[in-house]
C-alpha positions as CSV (number, residue, x, y, z in Angstrom):
1,M,0.2,0.4,-0.1
2,T,1.2,3.6,-0.7
3,V,1.3,5.8,1.5
4,Y,3.3,8.9,0.6
5,N,1.3,12.3,0.9
6,D,1.6,15.9,0.9
7,A,1.7,15.3,5.3
8,L,4.7,12.6,4.6
9,A,6.5,14.9,2.3
10,D,6.4,17.8,4.7
11,Y,7.5,15.4,7.6
12,I,10.9,14.4,5.5
13,T,11.3,18.1,4.9
14,Q,10.8,18.9,8.8
15,T,13.4,16.0,9.6
16,F,15.7,15.8,7.1
17,A,15.4,19.1,4.9
18,R,14.6,21.7,7.1
19,P,15.5,24.9,5.1
20,D,17.6,27.7,7.1
21,K,17.1,31.3,7.1
22,V,19.6,31.2,3.8
23,L,17.3,29.4,1.8
24,E,14.1,30.6,3.2
25,K,15.7,34.0,1.8
26,V,16.4,32.5,-1.5
27,T,13.0,31.1,-1.8
28,K,11.3,34.3,-0.9
29,G,13.8,36.0,-3.3
30,I,12.7,34.6,-6.1
31,A,9.2,34.8,-5.8
32,D,9.7,38.4,-5.1
33,N,11.5,38.4,-8.6
34,G,8.7,37.2,-10.4
35,M,10.2,34.1,-11.3
36,P,8.2,30.5,-11.8
37,A,7.6,28.7,-8.7
38,I,9.5,25.6,-10.4
39,T,12.6,25.4,-8.1
40,V,13.1,21.9,-6.4
41,R,11.0,21.4,-3.1
42,P,13.5,21.1,0.2
43,E,13.3,17.0,0.3
44,E,14.6,17.2,-3.5
45,G,17.6,19.6,-2.8
46,R,18.7,17.1,0.1
47,F,18.7,14.4,-1.9
48,L,20.6,15.6,-4.8
49,Q,22.8,17.2,-1.7
50,L,23.2,13.7,-0.3
51,L,23.9,12.2,-4.2
52,A,26.7,15.0,-4.9
53,R,28.1,13.7,-1.3
54,A,27.8,9.9,-2.0
55,V,30.0,9.4,-5.0
56,R,32.3,12.2,-3.8
57,A,31.4,15.0,-6.2
58,R,34.0,17.5,-7.0
59,R,33.0,18.7,-10.6
60,V,29.1,19.4,-10.8
61,V,27.2,20.8,-14.1
62,E,23.8,22.0,-13.3
63,I,21.6,22.8,-16.6
64,G,19.2,25.1,-15.4
65,T,20.1,28.0,-12.4
66,L,16.5,29.8,-11.8
67,G,16.7,31.3,-8.6
68,G,19.8,28.9,-7.5
69,Y,18.1,27.1,-4.9
70,S,19.2,23.7,-6.1
71,G,22.5,25.0,-7.1
72,I,22.8,25.8,-3.1
73,W,21.6,22.3,-2.0
74,L,25.1,21.2,-4.7
75,A,27.3,23.6,-3.7
76,R,27.1,22.7,-0.1
77,A,28.1,18.9,-0.8
78,L,31.1,19.8,-2.7
79,P,34.4,19.7,-0.6
80,D,37.0,22.8,-0.9
81,G,38.0,23.3,-4.1
82,G,34.7,21.4,-5.5
83,R,33.3,23.6,-8.8
84,L,29.8,23.7,-9.9
85,I,29.2,25.1,-13.3
86,T,25.4,25.9,-13.5
87,L,23.6,27.3,-17.0
88,E,21.1,29.9,-17.2
89,M,19.5,31.1,-20.6
90,E,17.8,34.3,-18.6
91,P,20.6,36.8,-17.8
92,R,17.7,38.3,-15.3
93,H,17.7,34.7,-13.5
94,A,21.2,34.6,-13.7
95,E,21.9,37.8,-11.8
96,V,19.6,36.6,-8.7
97,A,21.1,33.7,-8.8
98,R,24.4,35.2,-8.7
99,S,23.3,36.8,-5.4
100,H,21.3,33.8,-3.9
101,F,25.1,32.0,-4.7
102,A,26.9,35.3,-2.2
103,L,24.1,34.9,0.2
104,A,24.6,31.2,1.0
105,G,28.5,31.8,0.8
106,V,29.1,29.6,-2.1
107,E,29.7,32.0,-4.8
108,G,33.8,30.8,-4.3
109,R,32.7,27.2,-5.6
110,V,30.0,28.3,-8.2
111,E,30.1,29.4,-11.5
112,V,27.1,30.6,-13.4
113,R,27.5,30.5,-17.0
114,L,25.1,32.5,-19.4
115,G,23.6,31.1,-22.5
116,N,21.6,28.7,-24.2
117,A,23.0,25.5,-23.1
118,H,22.8,24.0,-26.1
119,Q,25.8,26.3,-27.2
120,L,27.5,25.9,-24.2
121,L,27.7,21.9,-23.5
122,P,30.2,21.5,-26.3
123,A,32.9,23.8,-24.6
124,L,32.1,22.4,-21.1
125,A,32.7,18.4,-22.5
126,A,36.4,19.7,-22.8
127,E,36.7,20.5,-18.7
128,G,35.5,17.2,-18.2
129,P,35.2,14.4,-17.0
130,F,32.2,15.4,-14.6
131,D,31.0,13.7,-11.3
132,M,27.5,14.8,-11.6
133,C,24.6,16.3,-13.7
134,F,21.7,18.0,-12.8
135,I,19.2,18.6,-15.9
136,D,16.4,21.1,-15.0
137,A,15.4,22.9,-17.8
138,D,13.3,23.0,-20.9
139,K,11.8,19.3,-21.1
140,E,12.0,18.8,-25.1
141,G,16.4,19.4,-24.5
142,Y,16.2,16.9,-21.8
143,G,17.0,14.2,-24.7
144,A,20.0,16.3,-25.5
145,Y,21.3,16.8,-22.2
146,L,21.3,13.2,-21.3
147,D,23.4,12.5,-24.5
148,W,25.7,14.8,-23.3
149,A,26.0,13.9,-19.6
150,L,26.5,10.1,-20.4
151,A,29.5,10.9,-22.4
152,N,30.6,13.6,-19.9
153,V,29.8,12.2,-16.3
154,R,32.4,9.5,-15.0
155,R,31.9,6.6,-14.8
156,G,30.4,6.2,-10.7
157,G,29.3,9.1,-11.3
158,I,25.5,10.3,-10.9
159,I,23.2,12.1,-13.4
160,A,20.2,13.4,-12.4
161,A,16.6,15.0,-14.0
162,H,13.7,17.0,-12.6
163,N,10.5,16.5,-13.1
164,A,10.0,13.1,-13.6
165,F,6.4,13.3,-12.8
166,R,5.0,16.6,-14.5
167,R,2.9,17.1,-11.5
168,G,1.1,14.3,-12.5
169,A,0.3,15.0,-16.2
170,I,3.3,11.9,-16.4
171,I,0.1,9.3,-16.4
172,D,-2.7,11.4,-17.4
173,P,-3.4,10.2,-21.4
174,Q,-5.8,13.0,-22.0
175,D,-2.1,15.5,-21.6
176,T,-0.5,15.5,-24.8
177,T,1.5,18.4,-24.4
178,D,4.5,18.6,-25.9
179,D,6.3,19.1,-22.7
180,T,4.7,15.8,-21.1
181,Q,5.2,13.9,-24.1
182,A,9.0,14.9,-24.0
183,M,8.9,13.5,-20.3
184,R,7.4,10.8,-20.9
185,A,10.1,9.5,-23.7
186,F,12.5,10.6,-21.5
187,N,11.7,8.7,-18.7
188,R,11.3,5.2,-20.6
189,R,15.2,6.0,-22.2
190,F,16.2,7.0,-18.8
191,A,15.0,3.9,-17.7
192,E,16.0,1.7,-20.1
193,E,19.8,3.1,-20.8
194,P,22.3,0.3,-20.4
195,R,24.7,2.7,-19.0
196,L,22.6,4.1,-15.6
197,L,21.4,1.9,-13.0
198,S,18.2,4.6,-12.6
199,T,14.8,4.7,-10.4
200,V,12.6,8.1,-9.4
201,F,12.7,9.9,-6.0
202,P,9.0,10.1,-6.0
203,A,9.1,13.2,-3.8
204,G,8.0,16.7,-5.0
205,D,7.6,16.1,-8.7
206,G,10.1,13.6,-9.4
207,M,13.8,13.2,-9.5
208,L,15.3,11.0,-11.5
209,A,18.7,9.7,-10.8
210,G,21.0,7.1,-12.3
211,L,24.3,5.9,-11.4
212,V,26.6,5.6,-14.7
213,A,28.0,2.1,-15.0
């Protein structure tokens, strides 16, 4: 019997991922700047942090910065000398994220690169291999981002991707929007990819996680 629900999600947050004052200010800053409320939930951020620490990540790529909330969780997992490179297409989002990274005291280990991820990633490959890649950007681009991650994340590293559930639309046969269709195809590919040992962490909007074999 499945018992997971919003109350249990809140329990996980309060027990394992209680946001501190900095993250609360970051959440407020995202809203105050009129940015979409699509960032990861606290328990998802904690899960990303755990994954990064578990594989002893030193070099992480994030595709889709938004306001920097997930990036802070990832940056906090890195050791001294670790580096998070996060890609953001919207100049205003990048500006807000940089201020949030400074607020969290992790600006020294985070680099925000502005531009279209599809154009930035080929050059970024020369700086690899990487220990982890987190994908949270345009859904129709997920397939291309996975191609890049599989080629540039080391064996034993982690590839993660957000919005596996599309707020429940993923199992709604009436939803045939492009983003939902793209996510269905991506989920299937992620599950069937022989180079990944993968699953979905069923919190928030669903976090895909795969260990590169």
